[in-house]
C-alpha positions, 0 to 999 in steps of 0.5 A, spaced: 194 254 764 191 261 762 185 256 760 184 253 767 185 260 770 180 264 765 175 257 767 176 258 774 174 266 773 168 265 769 165 260 774 167 264 780 163 271 777 158 267 774 151 270 777 149 263 778 150 259 784 148 252 787 148 252 794 144 245 797 141 240 792 137 234 795 134 227 791 128 226 793 126 218 792 119 216 792 117 210 797 110 210 796 104 213 791 097 214 792 091 215 788 084 219 790 079 219 785 073 224 787 067 223 782 062 227 782 064 231 789 060 225 792 064 218 790 072 217 792 075 211 790 082 210 793 088 206 791 096 206 793 100 206 785 106 204 784 110 211 784 117 208 782 120 214 778 116 219 781 123 221 784 125 230 784 131 233 785 130 240 790 136 245 789 137 252 791 139 257 786 141 264 787 136 264 793 130 260 790 128 253 791 127 249 784 123 242 784 125 238 778 124 230 776 129 226 777 133 226 769 129 232 767 130 239 765 123 241 766 122 246 772 116 243 776 116 248 781 120 255 783 120 257 790 122 262 796 122 256 801 125 249 801 120 246 805 114 248 801 112 250 794 106 251 792 102 251 786 099 258 784 093 255 781 090 255 788 088 248 787 093 245 793 098 242 788 105 243 791 111 240 794 112 239 801 118 237 805 119 237 813 125 238 817 127 231 817 127 230 810 120 227 808 116 230 802 110 230 800 108 232 793 101 232 791 097 234 784 091 236 783 088 235 777 080 238 774 078 232 770 071 235 770 065 239 774 066 236 781 070 231 779 078 230 780 084 226 781 089 227 787 096 223 787 100 224 792 108 222 792 112 220 799 118 219 800 125 221 804 129 227 801 137 225 801 143 232 801 147 231 796 
């Protein structure tokens, strides 16, 4: 009984609180290859496995890949998490729960790969 009370007290005074969590399942993936800033190639890709967990923790929003502990983004708002590099990468979610994950990767001077995943987030 004392052990249970101690555990409850530790949980109650813990500085880490989890207020809200969403599972975001990708439904479509898209890749755009920009070659030398002149040629564009686009394809739909298999986005299975491009699923995310969005959790509020201590007033910040944490984005992780489903099944991973690695934090992809840590943001101050629920609907917009932008990469600090300024390249446009980020996680965007609207009020209806539709999300867009965008990753921009520079592969050479003037050449980029842009990956986009879209789907729905569900509060758990």
